[in-house]
C-alpha positions as CSV (number, residue, x, y, z in Angstrom):
1,M,0.8,18.6,-16.5
2,E,4.7,17.6,-16.9
3,S,3.7,14.4,-18.5
4,A,1.9,15.7,-21.3
5,K,4.2,18.6,-22.1
6,L,7.0,15.4,-22.0
7,N,4.6,13.3,-24.2
8,L,5.2,10.4,-21.2
9,R,2.7,8.2,-19.8
10,N,1.6,8.8,-15.7
11,A,1.6,5.9,-13.1
12,Y,0.9,6.6,-9.3
13,L,0.1,4.3,-6.5
14,D,-3.3,5.0,-4.9
15,P,-2.4,6.5,-1.4
16,N,-5.5,5.0,-0.2
17,L,-4.0,1.3,-0.7
18,I,-0.5,2.0,0.5
19,C,-1.5,4.3,3.5
20,E,0.3,3.0,7.0
21,A,-3.5,3.5,8.6
22,R,-5.0,1.1,6.4
23,H,-2.7,-2.0,7.2
24,A,-1.6,-1.3,10.6
25,G,-5.3,-1.0,11.6
26,P,-5.2,-4.4,13.0
27,L,-2.9,-3.4,15.6
28,L,-5.1,-1.0,17.1
29,W,-8.3,-2.8,16.9
30,Q,-10.2,-2.7,20.3
31,N,-10.2,-6.1,22.2
32,D,-14.4,-6.3,21.4
33,H,-13.5,-6.6,17.9
34,P,-15.6,-9.0,15.7
35,A,-12.6,-10.8,14.7
36,F,-12.0,-11.6,18.3
37,K,-14.9,-13.4,18.8
38,G,-14.0,-16.5,21.2
39,A,-10.5,-15.7,21.0
40,K,-8.7,-14.5,24.5
41,G,-5.2,-13.6,25.7
42,K,-2.7,-14.8,23.3
43,A,-4.9,-16.3,21.0
44,R,-6.3,-12.7,20.7
45,E,-2.9,-11.2,19.8
46,E,-2.4,-14.3,17.3
47,T,-5.4,-12.6,15.6
48,R,-4.4,-9.1,15.9
49,K,-0.8,-10.1,14.5
50,A,-2.3,-12.5,11.7
51,S,-4.5,-9.9,10.5
52,Y,-1.8,-7.0,10.2
53,R,0.7,-9.1,8.5
54,E,-2.0,-9.8,5.8
55,A,-3.2,-6.4,5.5
56,R,0.3,-5.2,4.9
57,N,1.1,-8.3,2.7
58,E,-1.8,-6.8,0.6
59,A,-0.4,-3.6,0.6
60,A,3.2,-5.2,-0.7
61,L,1.5,-6.9,-3.4
62,Y,-0.5,-4.0,-4.8
63,V,3.3,-2.2,-4.6
64,G,4.6,-5.0,-6.8
65,K,2.3,-5.4,-9.2
66,A,2.0,-1.9,-9.6
67,F,5.7,-1.7,-10.1
68,I,5.3,-4.3,-12.5
69,A,2.5,-3.1,-14.4
70,H,4.3,0.5,-15.0
71,Q,8.1,-1.2,-15.2
72,R,8.2,0.2,-19.4
73,F,6.8,3.9,-18.0
74,Q,9.7,6.1,-18.4
75,Y,10.5,8.4,-15.2
76,I,10.5,12.1,-15.3
77,S,14.0,13.2,-14.3
78,L,14.9,16.6,-13.2
79,E,17.5,16.8,-16.5
80,L,14.7,15.7,-18.7
81,R,12.3,18.0,-17.1
82,H,14.5,21.0,-17.8
83,S,15.1,20.3,-21.3
84,K,12.4,20.9,-23.1
């Protein structure tokens, strides 16, 4: 590992939490989805959009928290990688 050779710590984002398919999922819900129970027409679309916004905001919050938690980590730049 590059980081072990350079004595640096690693930080990665979980790809399952930030993948577009996960937070865009509500946009692809069928009209018989349980979240739409009792909703019709515009109310159904509003529920779909609200669920999408919530999922997208959760992904953004995760990324923001990860960046704050790892802000003191040193990035492995190309210059640093080739110097040792």
